[in-house]
FITOR-422471 format. One record per residue (C-alpha): residue number from 1; residue in three letters; y, z, x. Coordinates in steps of 0.001 Angstrom, whole numbers. Layout:
<rs>
pos NUM	code ALA	py Y	pz Z	px X
...
</rs>
This chain:
<rs>
pos 1	code MET	py -15665	pz 9137	px -4268
pos 2	code LEU	py -18251	pz 8183	px -1616
pos 3	code ILE	py -17643	pz 11365	px 1918
pos 4	code LEU	py -18980	pz 10270	px 4775
pos 5	code ARG	py -19407	pz 12236	px 8080
pos 6	code ARG	py -18844	pz 9854	px 11698
pos 7	code LYS	py -18808	pz 10733	px 14874
pos 8	code LYS	py -17067	pz 8548	px 17881
pos 9	code ASN	py -18320	pz 5169	px 18088
pos 10	code GLU	py -20134	pz 4992	px 14643
pos 11	code SER	py -19270	pz 2518	px 12020
pos 12	code LEU	py -19192	pz 2474	px 8568
pos 13	code LEU	py -20056	pz -666	px 7093
pos 14	code ILE	py -18422	pz -2000	px 3529
pos 15	code GLY	py -19862	pz -4976	px 1589
pos 16	code ASP	py -21142	pz -7403	px 4320
pos 17	code ASN	py -17659	pz -7774	px 6288
pos 18	code ILE	py -15558	pz -5090	px 6332
pos 19	code ARG	py -16824	pz -3048	px 9190
pos 20	code ILE	py -14900	pz 463	px 9355
pos 21	code THR	py -15716	pz 2802	px 13295
pos 22	code VAL	py -14468	pz 5848	px 14475
pos 23	code ILE	py -12364	pz 5499	px 17004
pos 24	code ASP	py -11616	pz 9171	px 18807
pos 25	code CYS	py -11642	pz 12957	px 17131
pos 26	code GLY	py -8205	pz 14625	px 17796
pos 27	code GLY	py -6257	pz 17656	px 16255
pos 28	code ASP	py -4055	pz 15381	px 15142
pos 29	code GLY	py -6216	pz 13244	px 13072
pos 30	code VAL	py -8671	pz 10352	px 13475
pos 31	code ARG	py -8059	pz 6764	px 14531
pos 32	code LEU	py -9877	pz 4230	px 13378
pos 33	code ALA	py -10989	pz -146	px 13674
pos 34	code ILE	py -11102	pz -1962	px 10868
pos 35	code ASP	py -12708	pz -4819	px 11447
pos 36	code ALA	py -11853	pz -7018	px 8170
pos 37	code PRO	py -11779	pz -10722	px 7355
pos 38	code LYS	py -7960	pz -11836	px 7012
pos 39	code GLN	py -7266	pz -12739	px 3883
pos 40	code ILE	py -7973	pz -9081	px 3251
pos 41	code SER	py -4972	pz -7367	px 3085
pos 42	code ILE	py -4838	pz -3193	px 5323
pos 43	code LEU	py -2734	pz -1195	px 4492
pos 44	code ARG	py -2177	pz 2581	px 5374
pos 45	code GLU	py -1550	pz 4593	px 1358
pos 46	code GLU	py 1600	pz 5457	px 2133
pos 47	code LEU	py 3139	pz 1887	px 2771
pos 48	code SER	py 1751	pz 1428	px -830
pos 49	code GLU	py 2880	pz 3534	px -1783
pos 50	code ALA	py 5926	pz 3435	px -703
pos 51	code GLU	py 6191	pz -1311	px -1313
pos 52	code GLN	py 6082	pz -428	px -4877
pos 53	code SER	py 8300	pz 2257	px -5460
pos 54	code ASN	py 10843	pz -438	px -3707
pos 55	code LYS	py 9755	pz -2896	px -6304
pos 56	code ILE	py 9877	pz -971	px -9788
pos 57	code ALA	py 13499	pz 22	px -7311
pos 58	code LEU	py 14733	pz -3473	px -7416
pos 59	code ALA	py 12959	pz -4648	px -10962
pos 60	code PRO	py 16484	pz -4309	px -13735
pos 61	code ASN	py 16365	pz -2198	px -16190
pos 62	code MET	py 16969	pz -3999	px -19163
pos 63	code ASP	py 19907	pz -1495	px -20778
pos 64	code SER	py 21952	pz -2195	px -17675
pos 65	code VAL	py 21533	pz -5939	px -18297
pos 66	code LEU	py 22189	pz -5280	px -21662
pos 67	code ALA	py 25045	pz -3420	px -21585
pos 68	code LEU	py 25851	pz -5781	px -18338
pos 69	code GLN	py 26050	pz -8300	px -20895
pos 70	code SER	py 28193	pz -7573	px -23035
pos 71	code ILE	py 30500	pz -6404	px -21272
pos 72	code LEU	py 30884	pz -9768	px -19907
pos 73	code LYS	py 30481	pz -11361	px -23328
pos 74	code GLN	py 34092	pz -8561	px -24037
pos 75	code LYS	py 35795	pz -10322	px -21272
pos 76	code LYS	py 34741	pz -14216	px -21921
pos 77	code ASN	py 36484	pz -13341	px -25372
</rs>
């Protein structure tokens, strides 16, 4: 992990096409401006984690699927 100190209106570059600029520093946080190509997804970490949790929750549990199949087979007979 790289740790940098930047002041208001200072930037850092990631590769050739991503620029992050400190817009404001306050007691409640830091405001950043991110200039990156449109094809690069930029998400707050907590939103990315929530998205992953939702994907996991939507995935069927194989035990549940097998139990449901068994119940449906019994009802056919």
